[in-house]
Structures are given as C-alpha cells and as structure tokens.
C-alpha positions as CSV (number, residue, x, y, z in Angstrom):
1,M,85.3,80.3,90.8
2,E,83.9,82.9,88.5
3,Q,83.0,80.0,86.2
4,S,81.3,78.2,89.0
5,A,79.5,81.2,90.4
6,R,78.1,81.7,86.8
7,F,76.9,78.2,86.5
8,A,75.2,78.4,89.8
9,G,73.4,81.5,88.6
10,L,74.8,83.8,91.5
11,D,74.6,87.6,91.0
12,K,77.4,89.9,91.8
13,G,76.2,90.3,95.5
14,Q,76.0,86.7,96.4
15,I,79.6,86.2,96.2
16,E,82.8,87.5,97.5
17,I,86.3,86.3,96.2
18,L,89.1,87.0,98.7
19,I,92.6,86.6,97.6
20,G,95.6,86.5,100.1
21,F,99.1,86.9,98.6
22,D,101.7,85.1,100.6
23,G,104.6,87.5,100.8
24,I,104.5,88.8,97.2
25,R,103.2,91.6,95.6
26,G,100.3,90.3,93.3
27,K,97.2,91.5,91.5
28,A,93.8,90.4,91.4
29,P,92.6,88.7,87.9
30,A,90.1,90.1,85.9
31,C,86.7,88.7,87.2
32,D,82.7,89.8,86.6
33,Y,82.6,89.2,90.5
34,P,83.8,91.1,93.4
35,V,87.4,90.4,94.0
36,Q,89.3,91.6,97.3
37,A,93.2,91.0,97.3
38,Y,95.4,91.4,100.1
39,N,99.5,91.5,99.9
40,L,100.3,89.7,103.3
41,P,103.8,89.4,104.8
42,G,105.2,85.8,104.0
43,D,103.4,83.3,105.9
44,N,106.2,80.6,106.2
45,D,103.5,78.4,107.9
46,W,101.8,76.4,104.9
47,G,99.6,79.3,104.7
48,N,97.8,78.8,108.0
49,G,98.1,82.5,108.9
50,I,96.8,83.4,105.2
51,R,93.7,81.4,105.6
52,N,92.8,82.8,109.0
53,T,93.4,86.4,107.9
54,L,91.1,85.8,105.0
55,L,88.6,84.3,107.4
56,K,88.3,87.4,109.5
57,V,87.2,89.7,106.8
58,A,85.0,87.2,105.0
59,A,81.4,88.1,105.4
60,G,79.5,85.3,103.6
61,D,77.3,82.7,105.2
62,K,79.3,79.9,103.6
63,L,83.0,79.2,102.8
64,V,85.1,77.6,100.1
65,F,88.9,77.1,100.5
66,L,90.7,77.1,97.2
67,D,94.4,77.4,96.6
68,D,95.8,78.7,93.5
69,D,97.0,75.7,92.3
70,N,93.8,73.9,92.3
71,T,90.5,74.2,90.5
72,L,87.0,74.4,91.6
73,K,84.8,72.4,89.0
74,P,82.1,74.6,87.4
75,S,79.3,72.7,88.9
76,A,80.7,73.2,92.3
77,L,78.9,75.7,93.7
78,H,75.5,74.6,92.3
79,H,75.8,71.2,94.0
80,Y,76.8,73.2,97.4
81,L,73.6,75.5,97.0
82,R,71.7,71.9,96.9
83,H,72.5,71.5,100.5
84,F,72.5,75.1,101.7
85,D,71.5,74.5,105.1
86,T,73.9,71.9,105.6
87,E,76.8,73.2,108.0
88,M,79.8,70.7,106.5
89,I,79.3,69.5,103.2
90,I,82.1,67.3,101.6
91,G,82.4,66.9,98.2
92,R,84.8,64.5,96.2
93,I,87.9,66.3,94.4
94,D,89.9,64.6,91.7
95,T,93.7,64.1,92.7
96,Q,95.0,61.8,89.7
97,L,97.5,64.8,88.8
98,A,99.1,64.4,92.3
99,F,98.6,61.1,93.7
100,D,98.1,57.4,92.9
101,Q,94.6,57.7,94.4
102,S,92.2,59.3,91.9
103,Y,89.8,60.8,94.0
104,L,89.3,62.0,97.7
105,P,87.7,61.4,100.1
106,V,88.1,57.4,100.0
107,Q,85.0,55.9,101.3
108,D,86.0,52.4,102.7
109,S,85.9,50.5,106.0
110,G,88.2,53.0,107.3
111,S,87.4,56.4,108.9
112,L,86.1,59.0,106.8
113,L,87.8,61.7,108.9
114,R,91.4,60.3,108.8
115,P,94.9,62.2,107.8
116,G,95.0,62.8,104.1
117,N,91.5,61.7,103.2
118,I,89.7,64.9,103.0
119,D,91.5,68.1,101.8
120,P,90.0,71.7,102.0
121,L,89.5,71.6,98.7
122,C,86.6,69.0,99.4
123,L,84.7,71.5,101.7
124,C,81.7,73.9,101.8
125,L,81.3,75.1,105.4
126,S,79.1,77.4,107.3
127,R,81.0,80.5,108.4
128,N,79.2,80.3,111.7
129,L,80.7,76.9,112.2
130,V,84.1,77.8,111.3
131,V,84.5,81.6,112.4
132,E,82.2,82.0,115.3
133,R,82.0,78.8,116.9
134,C,85.4,77.4,116.0
135,G,87.5,80.5,116.1
136,G,88.7,80.6,112.6
137,W,91.7,78.5,111.0
138,G,93.4,77.3,113.9
139,Y,96.8,75.2,114.6
140,A,99.2,77.6,113.4
141,G,102.6,76.3,112.9
142,R,101.3,72.5,112.4
143,Y,101.8,70.9,109.2
144,E,98.9,68.8,110.0
145,A,96.6,71.8,110.4
146,D,94.4,71.0,107.4
147,Y,93.5,67.5,109.1
148,L,93.0,69.0,112.6
149,N,90.9,71.9,111.5
150,I,88.8,69.7,109.6
151,L,88.5,67.2,112.4
152,K,87.3,70.2,114.8
153,W,84.9,71.3,112.4
154,H,83.4,67.9,112.1
155,R,82.8,67.1,115.9
156,R,81.1,70.7,116.1
157,A,79.0,70.7,113.0
158,L,75.2,70.4,113.7
159,S,74.7,68.9,110.3
160,M,77.1,67.0,107.7
161,T,76.4,65.8,104.3
162,V,78.8,63.8,101.8
163,I,78.0,64.1,98.2
164,E,79.2,62.0,95.4
165,E,79.9,65.0,92.7
166,I,83.3,66.0,92.1
167,V,83.7,69.8,93.2
168,G,87.2,70.4,92.4
169,V,90.8,69.5,90.8
170,Y,93.7,69.0,93.4
171,D,97.1,70.2,91.9
172,S,95.5,71.3,88.7
173,G,98.7,73.6,88.0
174,R,96.8,76.8,88.0
175,S,98.6,79.8,89.7
176,L,98.4,83.4,90.7
177,D,102.2,83.4,91.2
178,N,103.9,83.7,87.7
179,D,102.6,80.2,86.7
180,A,104.3,78.4,89.5
181,L,104.0,74.9,89.8
182,S,103.2,72.8,93.1
183,R,106.0,70.9,94.6
184,R,104.2,67.6,93.8
185,Q,103.8,68.7,89.9
186,M,107.4,69.6,89.8
187,N,108.4,66.4,90.9
188,L,106.0,64.8,88.5
189,L,107.5,66.8,85.8
190,D,110.9,65.6,86.6
191,R,109.9,62.1,86.6
192,L,108.6,62.6,82.9
193,I,111.9,64.2,82.1
194,L,113.8,61.5,83.3
195,E,111.6,59.1,81.6
196,R,112.6,60.8,78.3
197,G,116.3,60.9,79.0
198,N,116.6,64.6,80.3
199,A,118.2,65.9,83.4
200,P,115.5,67.9,85.5
201,S,118.3,70.7,85.9
202,A,118.3,71.3,82.2
203,R,114.8,73.2,82.5
204,V,114.1,76.4,84.8
205,R,111.1,75.6,87.0
206,P,109.3,78.6,88.9
207,V,109.2,78.7,92.4
208,A,106.2,77.3,94.2
209,A,104.5,79.5,96.6
210,T,101.2,79.1,98.5
211,T,98.5,81.5,97.9
212,N,95.1,81.0,99.6
213,L,91.3,81.8,98.4
214,A,88.5,81.7,100.8
215,P,85.4,83.0,99.0
216,A,82.7,83.1,101.3
C-alpha cells in the first residue's frame, strides 16, 4: 500500500491504512503513511466482521480491500485516481499463484458479475456507495459474502468502469501473521514437495489467519 501511495503521489493526509488483526495481538508495520491497527476478537467468519468493523471507522472517499496475503501493485492507486469520480472501479488481478486461471475477472461471453470472477482485491469503491447506501460489509456468516456484497454494490452503483490494468496479486504470500501462508499456498507447497519426493508432514507450516485491510 505504501509503495502504491507513493507512486500515485499521495501525501500523508490523502490516505489512511486500517489494519484489523483477527483474534491475535498484532503490530502495525512501519509505514510513512498513517496506519491504525486494531486487535479484534477472532472473527471465525472468513473476515466478514473484521471488514465491516474497519468500514465503520474508515473516513476516506474511496475504499480498497487488501487481505494481508495479497499484494497491491505499485501502480494501482495511480490507475484508480484516473477514475476518481467513478463509484465502482474493477481492475484485473494476477491469480496465477492460486488458480489455473491467470487473471480475474475473466471477460468472456458469461456475466462479469458471477461467483468467483471478481475478488474484493479487484475493486476501488466509493465509501458513500459501500457504507452509506449499502450499509457496509453485509452477509455475516455467509461463505459467499464476497460475491453477494459485490453484486449489491454493482446493482446500486451510479457509475462503474472496468480497467485493463493489473492492480493486485492474489495469494502473493505476504502476511502480517508471522509469515503465514494462505490455505491455497499451503496446498501448492504440499504438491511441490510431493513432486520432489518429500512428505508434507516433514516440514512445519504456519497457521493461516485472515487479516483484512480496508484503506480509504
């Protein structure tokens, strides 16, 4: 996030970074931009409650969702600022570390807004749309909350644009929780180890935890 903000030419008063630690006592990373970290009770709900809590304190005009095992591309905020008046911006993300599909969203003959085709990492959204008109991050307790929220925002957005630029890397392995890996990356490493003739149990893996960032 810091690298992307600097690339976009944002000063310290133009961005806030909100970090929610999910059931652990975490420490905000060193950053030249304002960071607020919250040690929150364990969510046990795929991060739905964590995201909604951060949205309640977010004060900016725009929102970007960034899980701590994903990465924002350095040029992402620069691209978003070119469409600042658009309520819902959908960018492309690199997913080749997690899926057979190299990028999302897939733009084909099917619906753009379909389950699994758009991740929150793809989005830059108006705070007014998400918080004021749609009531924040909804569908608590629903595994498919990502899709349902995105569908709701799309239906109520006054303007939307899809950009071709890559704005993030999904499951890039970065984490604020003792270098924890996502479940998909654990499975990927297990497969690579098996291909080399070693059992997955021969190594110690960190426990994955969901930590969410909702910069605005």
